[in-house]
VEXFINU-859377 format. One line per field, with one value per atom (N, C-alpha, C): residue number from 1; residue in one letter; atom name; z, x, y. Coordinates in steps of 0.05 Angstrom, whole numbers, plus 5000, padded with zeros to 4 digits. Each point is the difference from the previous one (the first is absolute). Example, Ala and Ser with C-alpha at 12.3 -4.5 7.8 and 13.67 -1.06 7.14 Angstrom:
<atoms>
resi: 1|1|1|2|2|2
resn: A|A|A|S|S|S
name: N|CA|C|N|CA|C
z: 5156|5000|5000|4986|5001|5014
x: 5264|4982|5018|4993|5016|4985
y: 4886|5024|5024|5021|5024|5022
</atoms>
This chain:
<atoms>
resi: 1|1|1|2|2|2|3|3|3|4|4|4|5|5|5|6|6|6|7|7|7|8|8|8|9|9|9|10|10|10|11|11|11|12|12|12|13|13|13|14|14|14|15|15|15|16|16|16|17|17|17|18|18|18|19|19|19|20|20|20|21|21|21|22|22|22|23|23|23|24|24|24|25|25|25|26|26|26|27|27|27|28|28|28|29|29|29|30|30|30|31|31|31|32|32|32|33|33|33|34|34|34|35|35|35|36|36|36|37|37|37|38|38|38|39|39|39|40|40|40|41|41|41|42|42|42|43|43|43|44|44|44|45|45|45|46|46|46|47|47|47|48|48|48|49|49|49|50|50|50|51|51|51|52|52|52|53|53|53|54|54|54|55|55|55|56|56|56|57|57|57|58|58|58|59|59|59|60|60|60|61|61|61|62|62|62|63|63|63|64|64|64|65|65|65|66|66|66|67|67|67|68|68|68|69|69|69|70|70|70|71|71|71|72|72|72|73|73|73|74|74|74|75|75|75|76|76|76|77|77|77|78|78|78|79|79|79|80|80|80|81|81|81|82|82|82|83|83|83|84|84|84|85|85|85|86|86|86|87|87|87|88|88|88|89|89|89|90|90|90|91|91|91|92|92|92|93|93|93|94|94|94|95|95|95|96|96|96|97|97|97|98|98|98|99|99|99|100|100|100|101|101|101|102|102|102|103|103|103|104|104|104|105|105|105|106|106|106|107|107|107|108|108|108|109|109|109|110|110|110|111|111|111|112|112|112|113|113|113|114|114|114|115|115|115|116|116|116|117|117|117|118|118|118|119|119|119|120|120|120|121|121|121|122|122|122|123|123|123|124|124|124|125|125|125|126|126|126|127|127|127|128|128|128|129|129|129|130|130|130|131|131|131|132|132|132|133|133|133|134|134|134|135|135|135|136|136|136|137|137|137|138|138|138|139|139|139|140|140|140|141|141|141|142|142|142|143|143|143|144|144|144|145|145|145|146|146|146|147|147|147|148|148|148|149|149|149|150|150|150|151|151|151|152|152|152|153|153|153|154|154|154|155|155|155|156|156|156|157|157|157|158|158|158|159|159|159|160|160|160|161|161|161|162|162|162|163|163|163|164|164|164|165|165|165|166|166|166|167|167|167|168|168|168|169|169|169|170|170|170|171|171|171|172|172|172|173|173|173|174|174|174|175|175|175|176|176|176|177|177|177|178|178|178|179|179|179|180|180|180|181|181|181|182|182|182|183|183|183|184|184|184|185|185|185|186|186|186|187|187|187|188|188|188|189|189|189|190|190|190|191|191|191|192|192|192|193|193|193|194|194|194|195|195|195|196|196|196|197|197|197|198|198|198|199|199|199|200|200|200|201|201|201|202|202|202|203|203|203|204|204|204|205|205|205|206|206|206|207|207|207|208|208|208|209|209|209|210|210|210|211|211|211|212|212|212|213|213|213|214|214|214|215|215|215|216|216|216|217|217|217|218|218|218|219|219|219|220|220|220|221|221|221|222|222|222|223|223|223|224|224|224|225|225|225|226|226|226|227|227|227|228|228|228|229|229|229|230|230|230|231|231|231|232|232|232|233|233|233|234|234|234|235|235|235|236|236|236|237|237|237|238|238|238|239|239|239|240|240|240|241|241|241|242|242|242|243|243|243|244|244|244|245|245|245|246|246|246|247|247|247|248|248|248|249|249|249|250|250|250|251|251|251|252|252|252|253|253|253|254|254|254|255|255|255|256|256|256|257|257|257|258|258|258|259|259|259|260|260|260|261|261|261|262|262|262|263|263|263|264|264|264|265|265|265|266|266|266|267|267|267|268|268|268|269|269|269|270|270|270|271|271|271|272|272|272|273|273|273|274|274|274|275|275|275|276|276|276|277|277|277|278|278|278|279|279|279|280|280|280|281|281|281|282|282|282|283|283|283|284|284|284|285|285|285|286|286|286|287|287|287|288|288|288
resn: M|M|M|K|K|K|L|L|L|I|I|I|A|A|A|L|L|L|V|V|V|P|P|P|P|P|P|S|S|S|A|A|A|Q|Q|Q|L|L|L|I|I|I|S|S|S|G|G|G|I|I|I|S|S|S|A|A|A|L|L|L|P|P|P|H|H|H|E|E|E|P|P|P|Q|Q|Q|S|S|S|D|D|D|Y|Y|Y|F|F|F|I|I|I|L|L|L|A|A|A|T|T|T|H|H|H|N|N|N|D|D|D|S|S|S|V|V|V|D|D|D|L|L|L|Q|Q|Q|D|D|D|L|L|L|L|L|L|A|A|A|L|L|L|F|F|F|G|G|G|A|A|A|D|D|D|G|G|G|S|S|S|R|R|R|I|I|I|V|V|V|R|R|R|Q|Q|Q|V|V|V|V|V|V|F|F|F|V|V|V|A|A|A|I|I|I|A|A|A|E|E|E|R|R|R|D|D|D|G|G|G|E|E|E|L|L|L|R|R|R|E|E|E|H|H|H|S|S|S|L|L|L|L|L|L|V|V|V|S|S|S|G|G|G|H|H|H|F|F|F|D|D|D|Q|Q|Q|A|A|A|R|R|R|I|I|I|Y|Y|Y|K|K|K|S|S|S|T|T|T|T|T|T|E|E|E|S|S|S|E|E|E|A|A|A|I|I|I|L|L|L|T|T|T|G|G|G|Y|Y|Y|R|R|R|G|G|G|I|I|I|P|P|P|V|V|V|L|L|L|E|E|E|I|I|I|Q|Q|Q|P|P|P|F|F|F|A|A|A|R|R|R|E|E|E|R|R|R|N|N|N|S|S|S|F|F|F|N|N|N|H|H|H|A|A|A|R|R|R|W|W|W|L|L|L|A|A|A|V|V|V|L|L|L|D|D|D|S|S|S|N|N|N|I|I|I|L|L|L|V|V|V|F|F|F|G|G|G|T|T|T|I|I|I|P|P|P|T|T|T|L|L|L|R|R|R|R|R|R|E|E|E|L|L|L|D|D|D|R|R|R|Y|Y|Y|L|L|L|D|D|D|R|R|R|R|R|R|P|P|P|P|P|P|D|D|D|S|S|S|T|T|T|L|L|L|L|L|L|N|N|N|R|R|R|L|L|L|A|A|A|R|R|R|L|L|L|G|G|G|S|S|S|K|K|K|D|D|D|Q|Q|Q|T|T|T|W|W|W|T|T|T|L|L|L|L|L|L|S|S|S|P|P|P|P|P|P|I|I|I|R|R|R|S|S|S|D|D|D|E|E|E|I|I|I|R|R|R|G|G|G|L|L|L|L|L|L|S|S|S|T|T|T|L|L|L|D|D|D|S|S|S|E|E|E|L|L|L|T|T|T|E|E|E|L|L|L|V|V|V|Q|Q|Q|S|S|S|G|G|G|S|S|S|A|A|A|L|L|L|D|D|D|F|F|F|G|G|G|I|I|I|H|H|H|Y|Y|Y|G|G|G|K|K|K|R|R|R|I|I|I|E|E|E|F|F|F|E|E|E|F|F|F|H|H|H|V|V|V|T|T|T|L|L|L|D|D|D|P|P|P|S|S|S|A|A|A|D|D|D|S|S|S|S|S|S|I|I|I|V|V|V|L|L|L|Q|Q|Q|P|P|P|P|P|P|V|V|V|Q|Q|Q|S|S|S|Q|Q|Q|P|P|P|P|P|P|P|P|P|G|G|G|F|F|F|S|S|S|S|S|S|S|S|S|L|L|L|L|L|L|P|P|P|S|S|S|S|S|S|N|N|N|S|S|S|V|V|V|A|A|A|P|P|P|R|R|R|H|H|H|S|S|S|S|S|S|R|R|R|G|G|G|L|L|L|I|I|I|T|T|T|I|I|I|P|P|P|M|M|M|T|T|T|D|D|D|Y|Y|Y|R|R|R|A|A|A|W|W|W|L|L|L|G|G|G|N|N|N|L|L|L|C|C|C|T|T|T|G|G|G|C|C|C|R|R|R|V|V|V|L|L|L|W|W|W|R|R|R
name: N|CA|C|N|CA|C|N|CA|C|N|CA|C|N|CA|C|N|CA|C|N|CA|C|N|CA|C|N|CA|C|N|CA|C|N|CA|C|N|CA|C|N|CA|C|N|CA|C|N|CA|C|N|CA|C|N|CA|C|N|CA|C|N|CA|C|N|CA|C|N|CA|C|N|CA|C|N|CA|C|N|CA|C|N|CA|C|N|CA|C|N|CA|C|N|CA|C|N|CA|C|N|CA|C|N|CA|C|N|CA|C|N|CA|C|N|CA|C|N|CA|C|N|CA|C|N|CA|C|N|CA|C|N|CA|C|N|CA|C|N|CA|C|N|CA|C|N|CA|C|N|CA|C|N|CA|C|N|CA|C|N|CA|C|N|CA|C|N|CA|C|N|CA|C|N|CA|C|N|CA|C|N|CA|C|N|CA|C|N|CA|C|N|CA|C|N|CA|C|N|CA|C|N|CA|C|N|CA|C|N|CA|C|N|CA|C|N|CA|C|N|CA|C|N|CA|C|N|CA|C|N|CA|C|N|CA|C|N|CA|C|N|CA|C|N|CA|C|N|CA|C|N|CA|C|N|CA|C|N|CA|C|N|CA|C|N|CA|C|N|CA|C|N|CA|C|N|CA|C|N|CA|C|N|CA|C|N|CA|C|N|CA|C|N|CA|C|N|CA|C|N|CA|C|N|CA|C|N|CA|C|N|CA|C|N|CA|C|N|CA|C|N|CA|C|N|CA|C|N|CA|C|N|CA|C|N|CA|C|N|CA|C|N|CA|C|N|CA|C|N|CA|C|N|CA|C|N|CA|C|N|CA|C|N|CA|C|N|CA|C|N|CA|C|N|CA|C|N|CA|C|N|CA|C|N|CA|C|N|CA|C|N|CA|C|N|CA|C|N|CA|C|N|CA|C|N|CA|C|N|CA|C|N|CA|C|N|CA|C|N|CA|C|N|CA|C|N|CA|C|N|CA|C|N|CA|C|N|CA|C|N|CA|C|N|CA|C|N|CA|C|N|CA|C|N|CA|C|N|CA|C|N|CA|C|N|CA|C|N|CA|C|N|CA|C|N|CA|C|N|CA|C|N|CA|C|N|CA|C|N|CA|C|N|CA|C|N|CA|C|N|CA|C|N|CA|C|N|CA|C|N|CA|C|N|CA|C|N|CA|C|N|CA|C|N|CA|C|N|CA|C|N|CA|C|N|CA|C|N|CA|C|N|CA|C|N|CA|C|N|CA|C|N|CA|C|N|CA|C|N|CA|C|N|CA|C|N|CA|C|N|CA|C|N|CA|C|N|CA|C|N|CA|C|N|CA|C|N|CA|C|N|CA|C|N|CA|C|N|CA|C|N|CA|C|N|CA|C|N|CA|C|N|CA|C|N|CA|C|N|CA|C|N|CA|C|N|CA|C|N|CA|C|N|CA|C|N|CA|C|N|CA|C|N|CA|C|N|CA|C|N|CA|C|N|CA|C|N|CA|C|N|CA|C|N|CA|C|N|CA|C|N|CA|C|N|CA|C|N|CA|C|N|CA|C|N|CA|C|N|CA|C|N|CA|C|N|CA|C|N|CA|C|N|CA|C|N|CA|C|N|CA|C|N|CA|C|N|CA|C|N|CA|C|N|CA|C|N|CA|C|N|CA|C|N|CA|C|N|CA|C|N|CA|C|N|CA|C|N|CA|C|N|CA|C|N|CA|C|N|CA|C|N|CA|C|N|CA|C|N|CA|C|N|CA|C|N|CA|C|N|CA|C|N|CA|C|N|CA|C|N|CA|C|N|CA|C|N|CA|C|N|CA|C|N|CA|C|N|CA|C|N|CA|C|N|CA|C|N|CA|C|N|CA|C|N|CA|C|N|CA|C|N|CA|C|N|CA|C|N|CA|C|N|CA|C|N|CA|C|N|CA|C|N|CA|C|N|CA|C|N|CA|C|N|CA|C|N|CA|C|N|CA|C|N|CA|C|N|CA|C|N|CA|C|N|CA|C|N|CA|C|N|CA|C|N|CA|C|N|CA|C|N|CA|C|N|CA|C|N|CA|C|N|CA|C|N|CA|C|N|CA|C|N|CA|C|N|CA|C|N|CA|C|N|CA|C|N|CA|C|N|CA|C|N|CA|C|N|CA|C|N|CA|C|N|CA|C|N|CA|C|N|CA|C|N|CA|C|N|CA|C|N|CA|C|N|CA|C|N|CA|C|N|CA|C|N|CA|C|N|CA|C|N|CA|C|N|CA|C|N|CA|C|N|CA|C
z: 5000|5000|5000|4999|5000|4977|4976|4976|5001|5010|5001|5019|5021|5018|4987|4978|4986|4980|4993|4979|5010|4986|5008|4997|5020|4998|4976|4988|4978|4973|5000|4975|4987|4974|4985|4990|4995|4989|5016|5011|5015|4991|4989|4990|5012|5007|5012|4990|5001|4995|5026|5012|5027|5002|4978|5000|4973|4999|4974|4991|4975|4989|5004|5003|5002|4973|4979|4973|4985|4983|4984|4983|5001|4984|4997|4981|4994|5004|5019|5004|5022|5012|5021|4990|5006|4991|5023|4995|5018|4984|5013|4987|5007|4979|5005|4976|5006|4979|4984|4978|4984|5017|5017|5016|5020|5011|5018|4985|4975|4984|4995|4994|4996|5025|5023|5026|5003|4994|5004|4982|4974|4981|5008|5008|5008|5026|5019|5024|4995|4982|4993|4990|4985|4991|5022|5018|5021|5021|5008|5020|4989|4974|4988|5011|5011|5011|5026|5013|5026|4996|4997|4996|5024|5023|5025|5005|4983|5006|5002|5017|5003|4999|4984|4997|5010|5020|5012|4993|4999|4994|4985|4982|4984|5002|5005|5000|4982|4981|4982|5010|4999|5010|4979|4996|4982|5014|4998|5014|4979|5001|4981|5008|4980|5005|4999|5002|5003|4976|4977|4977|4998|5020|5000|4985|4987|4985|5019|4996|5018|4993|5007|4991|5021|5026|5021|5004|5005|5001|5015|5010|5014|4999|5006|5001|5027|5016|5026|5000|5009|4998|5027|5009|5025|4992|5017|4995|5013|4985|5011|4977|5007|4980|5011|4984|5007|4993|5020|4994|4989|5012|4991|4970|4993|4972|4981|5007|4982|4997|5022|4999|4984|5004|4986|4970|4992|4972|4987|5014|4989|4998|5019|4999|4977|4994|4977|4974|5000|4976|5000|5014|5000|5018|5017|5021|5021|5013|5021|5027|5018|5027|5017|5011|5016|5026|5014|5025|5007|5016|5010|5029|5018|5028|5011|4990|5010|4984|4981|4984|4974|4994|4974|4977|4981|4978|4973|4980|4974|4983|4987|4981|4972|4986|4974|4978|4979|4978|4981|4983|4981|4983|4994|4982|4972|4984|4973|4983|5005|4984|5004|5022|5007|5000|4992|5004|4981|4979|4982|5013|5020|5012|5030|5012|5029|5009|5016|5007|5030|5017|5029|5012|5016|5017|5023|5008|5021|5022|5023|5022|5003|5010|5008|5027|5018|5027|5009|5014|5013|5030|5013|5028|5016|5017|5018|4985|4975|4984|4992|5010|4993|4986|4995|4985|4980|4976|4979|4990|4998|4989|4977|4979|4975|4987|4994|4988|4998|4992|4997|5027|5000|5024|5020|4992|5019|5014|4985|5011|5019|4993|5018|5026|4998|5025|5019|4990|5017|5012|4984|5009|5020|4995|5019|5026|4999|5024|5017|4987|5014|5013|4986|5010|5025|4997|5022|5024|4995|5022|5012|4989|5010|5000|4978|4999|4993|5013|4994|4973|4989|4975|5004|4978|5001|5005|5019|5007|4977|4984|4977|4980|4995|4982|5012|5026|5012|4998|5004|4998|4972|4980|4973|4993|5009|4995|5014|5023|5015|4985|4982|4984|4978|4994|4978|5010|4982|5008|5010|5021|5011|4981|4980|4982|4974|4998|4976|4997|4977|4995|4990|4987|4992|5008|5004|5008|4992|4999|4992|5017|5009|5013|4983|4991|4982|5012|5004|5013|4982|5002|4984|5013|4984|4972|4981|4980|4979|4973|4986|4973|4981|5002|4983|4979|4975|4978|5000|5008|5002|5019|5024|5020|4992|4989|4992|4978|4982|4978|5010|5020|5011|5015|5015|5015|4980|4978|4981|4988|4999|4990|5019|5026|5020|4999|5003|5002|4996|4981|4994|5024|5017|5023|5020|5002|5018|4992|4974|4991|5007|4996|5006|5030|5017|5028|5010|4989|5008|4990|4976|4990|5017|5013|5016|5027|5006|5025|5020|4992|5018|5004|5022|5006|4991|4988|4991|5011|5012|5010|4988|4990|4990|5005|5004|5004|4980|4994|4980|5012|4998|5008|4975|4998|4976|5005|4983|5002|4972|4999|4973|4987|5017|4991|5016|4986|5013|5012|5024|5014|5007|4987|5007|5019|5025|5018|5005|4995|5004|5018|5013|5018|4991|4997|4992|5023|5008|5021|4986|4999|4986|5014|4985|5010|5010|5025|5011|4983|4986|4983|4973|4993|4974|4998|4976|4995|5012|5020|5013|4982|4976|4982|4989|5002|4991|5015|5026|5015|5005|5001|5007|4977|4976|4977|4992|4990|4990|4978|5002|4981|4972|4980|4973|4995|4990|4995|4978|5005|4979|4982|4980|4981|5004|5020|5005|4978|4998|4980|5002|4979|5001|5024|5014|5023|5026|5000|5024|5010|5026|5012|5023|4998|5020|5013|5024|5014|5019|5004|5019|5022|5024|5022|5023|5015|5025|5019|5015|5018|5023|5006|5024|5020|4995|5018|5024|5023|5024|5003|4988|5003|4977|4981|4978|5009|4993|5009|4985|5010|4987|4972|4983|4973|4984|5004|4986|4986|4980|4985|4996|4996|4993|4975|4987|4975|4997|4982|4995|4970|4989|4972|5000|4988|4998|4971|4997|4973|4999|4980|4996|4994|5009|4997|4971|4981|4972|4989|5008|4991|5014|5025|5015|4987|4992|4987|4973|4985|4975|5004|5020|5006|5009|5018|5010|4977|4981|4978|4983|5001|4984|5014|5025|5016|4997|5007|4999|5020|4995|5017|5028|5002|5026|5019|4990|5017|5010|4990|5008|5015|5017|5015|4993|4990|4995|5017|5022|5019|4994|4994|4992|5023
x: 5016|4984|5017|5027|5017|4994|4996|4995|4972|4980|4973|4999|5016|5001|5009|5015|5010|4979|4981|4981|4981|4999|4982|4971|4983|4972|4985|5011|4987|5005|5017|5007|4975|4997|4978|5006|5025|5008|5024|4996|5022|5001|5022|5003|5025|4998|5023|5006|5026|5009|5010|4985|5005|5020|5003|5018|5014|5024|5014|5009|5000|5009|5030|5009|5029|5014|4986|5011|4986|5015|4987|4978|4977|4977|4980|4983|4982|4971|4995|4973|4985|5011|4987|4986|4975|4984|4996|5005|4991|4986|4983|4987|5018|5014|5018|4999|5008|5000|5026|5000|5025|5022|4994|5020|5012|4983|5010|5020|4993|5017|5027|4999|5025|5017|4987|5015|5014|4986|5011|5024|4998|5022|5024|4995|5022|5013|4984|5012|5018|4992|5016|5028|5000|5025|5016|4986|5013|5014|4987|5013|5014|5006|5015|5028|5012|5027|5001|4976|5000|4995|5022|4999|4990|4999|4991|4971|4986|4972|4982|4981|4979|4973|4982|4973|4980|4984|4980|4971|4995|4973|5001|4981|4999|4971|4998|4974|5001|4981|4997|4978|5005|4981|4995|4975|4993|4979|5004|4982|4989|4975|4987|5003|5003|4999|4970|4995|4973|4982|5011|4984|4996|5010|4996|5021|5018|5021|5022|5010|5020|5028|5007|5026|5022|4992|5020|5003|5025|5005|5025|5002|5024|5001|5024|5006|5013|4988|5011|5010|5024|5012|5012|4994|5013|5020|5021|5020|5026|5022|5026|5014|5010|5013|5025|5020|5025|4998|4992|4996|5024|5024|5024|5006|4998|5006|4980|4974|4979|5004|5005|5003|5025|5022|5025|4996|4988|4996|4982|4979|4980|5010|5015|5011|5020|5014|5018|4986|4973|4984|4984|5009|4989|4976|4993|4980|5012|4983|5008|4994|5020|4995|4990|4976|4989|4990|4981|4990|4973|4986|4974|4997|4997|4997|5021|5025|5022|5005|4983|5004|5014|5023|5013|4982|4996|4981|5014|4996|5009|4978|5006|4981|5008|4982|5006|4981|5013|4985|4991|4980|4991|5023|5000|5021|4995|5021|4998|4980|4999|4982|4971|4993|4971|4990|5017|4993|4977|4995|4978|4973|4998|4974|5001|5022|5003|5020|4991|5017|5000|4997|4999|5027|5009|5023|4991|5018|4992|5022|4992|5018|5004|5023|5006|5013|4991|5012|5000|5022|5002|4998|4981|4994|5009|5020|5009|5008|5009|5010|4979|4975|4980|4975|4999|4978|5011|4991|5007|4975|5000|4977|5009|4983|5007|4975|4999|4977|5000|4977|4998|5004|5011|5008|4977|4977|4978|4992|4999|4992|5022|5025|5022|5000|4994|4999|4979|4977|4979|5009|5013|5008|5023|5019|5022|4989|4981|4988|4987|4986|4988|5021|5022|5022|5013|5006|5014|4982|4974|4981|4990|5010|4992|4970|4988|4970|4993|4979|4992|4986|4996|4985|4972|4990|4972|4981|4982|4982|4981|4992|4983|5015|5025|5016|5003|5005|5003|4974|4977|4975|4995|5007|4996|5019|5024|5019|4991|4987|4990|4979|4986|4979|5011|5025|5012|5011|5004|5009|5029|5005|5027|5021|4991|5018|5004|4988|5002|5029|5011|5028|5000|4980|4998|4972|4999|4974|5000|4975|4996|4977|5004|4979|4995|4976|4994|4977|5005|4981|4992|4975|4993|5012|5003|4992|5022|4992|5019|4990|5015|4993|5021|5010|5022|4989|5002|4992|5017|5025|5018|4990|4992|4990|4974|4982|4974|5003|5018|5005|5010|5017|5010|4979|4983|4978|4981|4995|4980|5009|5026|5009|4994|4996|4993|4969|4985|4971|4990|4982|4989|4985|4989|4985|5018|5025|5019|5005|5002|5004|4977|4976|4976|4998|5006|4999|5020|5024|5021|4992|4988|4992|4977|4985|4977|5010|5026|5011|5005|5000|5004|5030|5006|5028|5002|5023|5004|5026|4999|5023|5001|5023|5002|5027|5000|5025|5000|5024|5004|5016|4990|5014|5008|5025|5011|5003|4988|5002|4994|4990|4992|4979|4983|4980|5005|4998|5004|4974|5000|4976|5003|4982|4997|4976|5004|4978|4998|4977|4998|4977|5003|4980|4994|4974|4992|4983|5008|4985|4987|4974|4986|5000|5001|4996|4971|4996|4972|4981|5012|4983|4994|5013|4997|4972|4992|4975|5001|4982|5001|4994|4988|4993|5025|5023|5025|5006|4994|5006|4975|4977|4976|4989|5003|4990|5020|4991|5019|5017|5027|5018|4997|5004|5000|5028|5000|5025|5015|5026|5016|5011|5015|5012|5030|5010|5029|5014|5027|5015|4995|5006|4996|5014|4985|5011|4995|4991|4994|4972|4998|4974|4996|4979|4997|4973|4998|4975|5002|4978|4998|4981|5009|4985|4996|4978|4997|5023|5010|5023|4990|5016|4994|5023|5019|5023|4992|5006|4991|5013|5024|5013|4993|4985|4992|4979|5002|4980|4974|4980|4974|5003|4980|5000|5024|5007|5023|4993|5015|4997|5028|5000|5025|4996|5021|4998|5025|4998|5022|5003|5024|5006|5021|4994|5020|5009|5025|5012|5020|4998|5021|5026|5023|5025|5007|4993|5006|4985|4975|4984|5010|5007|5010|5026|5018|5025|4994|4981|4993|4988|4982|4988|5022|5018|5021|5018|5005|5017|4989|4974|4987|4998|5008|4999|5025|4998|5024|5021|5025|5021|4998|4987|4996|4983|4985|4983|5015|5024|5014|5025|5008|5025|5020|5023|5021|5023|5004|5020|5026|5021|5026|5020
y: 4976|5024|5025|4998|5023|5019|4988|5016|5013|4985|5010|5024|5000|5023|5026|4997|5024|5011|4984|5008|5022|5023|5021|4991|5005|4992|5011|5022|5013|4986|4979|4986|4987|5004|4988|4972|4994|4974|4990|4976|4987|4971|4992|4972|4988|4974|4988|4972|4993|4973|4989|4982|4991|4977|4985|4977|5000|5009|5002|4972|4995|4974|4997|4975|4995|5003|4995|5002|5023|5014|5021|4989|5013|4991|5023|4998|5022|4992|4982|4990|5015|5020|5014|5025|5003|5023|5019|5026|5021|5021|5015|5023|5024|5011|5022|5019|5025|5020|4999|5015|5002|5012|5020|5012|4980|4982|4979|4982|4994|4982|5014|5026|5015|4999|5004|4999|4973|4979|4973|4996|5007|4996|5017|5025|5017|4991|4990|4990|4975|4983|4977|5010|5022|5011|5013|5014|5016|4982|4978|4984|4976|5000|4979|4996|5022|4998|4986|4996|4986|4970|4986|4971|4985|5012|4986|5004|5015|5006|4975|5002|4979|5014|4991|5012|4980|5010|4982|5008|5025|5009|5027|5004|5024|5011|5026|5014|5024|5002|5022|5018|5026|5020|5021|5008|5022|5017|5026|5020|5019|5005|5018|5029|5017|5029|5008|5026|5010|4991|4997|4992|4970|4985|4971|4984|5013|4986|4991|4976|4988|5008|5025|5011|4996|4998|4995|4970|4991|4971|4994|4976|4990|4970|4990|4972|4994|4983|4993|4971|4995|4974|4992|4976|4990|4978|4997|4980|5008|5000|5009|5015|5024|5017|5013|5002|5013|5030|5016|5028|5014|4995|5014|4994|4975|4992|5012|4998|5011|5031|5013|5030|5007|4986|5007|4996|4977|4994|5021|5007|5018|5029|5009|5028|5002|4978|5000|5002|4995|5003|5025|5021|5027|5004|4981|5004|5019|5015|5019|4989|5000|4992|5023|4997|5021|4987|5012|4988|5010|4985|5007|4991|5019|4995|4981|5004|4984|4974|4993|4976|5007|4988|5005|4990|5017|4995|5007|4983|5005|5013|5022|5012|4992|4988|4988|5012|5010|5011|4977|5005|4979|4991|4974|4988|5011|5001|5011|4984|4974|4983|5005|5014|5002|5029|5019|5028|5009|4986|5007|4996|4981|4994|5001|5007|4999|5022|5019|5022|5007|4979|5005|4996|5019|4996|4982|4981|4981|4999|4991|4995|4970|4992|4972|5001|4983|4999|4971|4992|4974|5005|4986|5004|4975|5004|4979|4974|5003|4978|4979|5003|4979|5011|5026|5011|5020|4998|5020|5013|5027|5014|5017|5002|5013|5011|5026|5011|5030|5011|5029|5014|5024|5013|5005|5011|5003|4974|4978|4974|4990|5003|4991|5016|5026|5016|4988|4993|4989|4974|4983|4974|5001|5018|5004|5012|5018|5011|4977|4982|4978|4982|4996|4984|5013|5026|5014|5004|5004|5004|4974|4977|4973|4996|5009|4996|4971|4990|4973|4998|4976|4998|5011|5012|5010|4977|5004|4978|4992|5019|4993|4982|5006|4983|4972|4998|4974|4984|5013|4986|4989|5016|4992|4977|5001|4978|4974|5003|4977|4985|5013|4987|4983|5003|4984|4973|4982|4973|5001|4984|5000|4988|4985|4987|5016|5024|5016|5010|4995|5010|5028|5010|5028|5010|5027|5012|5029|5011|5028|5012|5024|5016|5024|5005|5022|5017|5026|5017|5024|5009|5024|5025|5022|5002|4991|4985|4991|5009|5016|5009|4992|4976|4990|4981|5008|4982|4975|5002|4978|4978|5009|4981|4988|5017|4990|4979|5005|4981|4973|5001|4975|4984|5015|4987|4986|5014|4989|4974|4994|4974|4978|5006|4980|4996|5022|4998|5028|5004|5027|5011|4983|5009|5014|4991|5013|5029|5004|5028|5017|4990|5015|5007|4980|5004|5021|4999|5020|5027|5002|5026|5012|4982|5010|5011|4998|5011|4978|4975|4978|4994|4988|4991|4971|4992|4973|4989|4976|4987|4972|4991|4973|4988|4974|4985|4977|4990|4979|4978|4975|4976|4985|4992|4987|4970|4984|4971|4988|4976|4989|5017|5011|5020|5026|5022|5026|5009|5009|5009|5030|5016|5028|5002|5007|5005|5030|5012|5029|5007|5023|5011|5029|5006|5027|5012|5024|5015|5024|5000|5021|5026|5022|5026|5002|5007|5001|5018|5019|5018|4988|4977|4988|4986|4995|4986|4972|4994|4974|4977|5005|4979|4986|5014|4988|4974|5000|4976|4983|5011|4985|4984|5009|4985|4978|4978|4979|5012|4996|5012|4987|5016|4990|4987|4975|4987|5014|5006|5012|4978|5009|4981|5000|4985|4999|4985|5002|4986|4970|4985|4971|4987|4982|4987|5013|5026|5014|4992|4996|4994|5020|5017|5021|4999|5011|5003|5023|5014|5022|4991|4998|4987|5019|4998|5015|4993|5019|4994|4983|4979|4984|5003|5017|5003|5018|4991|5014|5027|5004|5026|5019|4990|5018|5019|5026|5019|4997|5015|5000|5012|4995|5010|4989|4975|4989|4975|4993|4975|4988|4974|4987|4983|4995|4984|4983|4981|4982|4996|5003|4994|4979|4977|4978|4997|4994|4999|4977|4983|4980|5014|4989|5013|5006|4982|5005|5025|5002|5023|5026|4997|5023|5011|4982|5010|5012|4989|5012|5028|5002|5026|5020|4992|5017|5010|4982|5008|5022|5004|5021|5027|5000|5025|5016|5026|5017|4991|5005|4991|5012|5023|5013|4984|4980|4984|4975|4995|4976|5007|4983|5004|4978|5007|4981|5008|4986|5007|4986|5015|4988|5005
</atoms>
């Protein structure tokens, strides 16, 4: 829960990989923005000099600005990191060493390869050798404040995570307001109803368990001001990709709040991999 304690309660999108694979592979799905994907690829380059690094958990964060667009973002990683080696290597590549409330911080400008579509300056900090944070400066300030002030995890986030399966290897928490065509497009590939529910102002949480069949279990909490017919009427079956089997069910979980529904989408591994292969690379995680 160390990483969850750093997440600002105002975050609209939080995705995590709770159990990293031992071998590099691209079978793990998370719901993430293009900016999150850029952060991941850049981080792989930035800490490449640390041959002793160990990665245990990764959390992607995206925060909406006033217009609902997810422009603020960060990447939180737990494990073991050699701060001195990472900082030395990165400052040799034109990063600037600065500080925030006594924590040494690297300020990193966009890489040349991404400046046509990405122009955010970012901070990178290694905390006590076992946590690394990387993202846009306003977001990192919030997360470093939470770390320095020893704030506990937000109780609402903990309750939402408790509704997910304990064996889920990846998970996502999505909160309104979301006005991202990118996110809506990704949700629609799973189930068109999910897109409609999120657009109505509902919160969506889902976890994924990987086995011979892939299981997406999701929980939807309706906005109390939304049309109650969304949950009370029998849902119209969507047309998922071949091999997908989906259902939207009333919630039977004791920790699920009122006005909520849960659903299950099951997918044979072969169909899941075919589906995943058609998605943008920002939706996949390949950890090297």
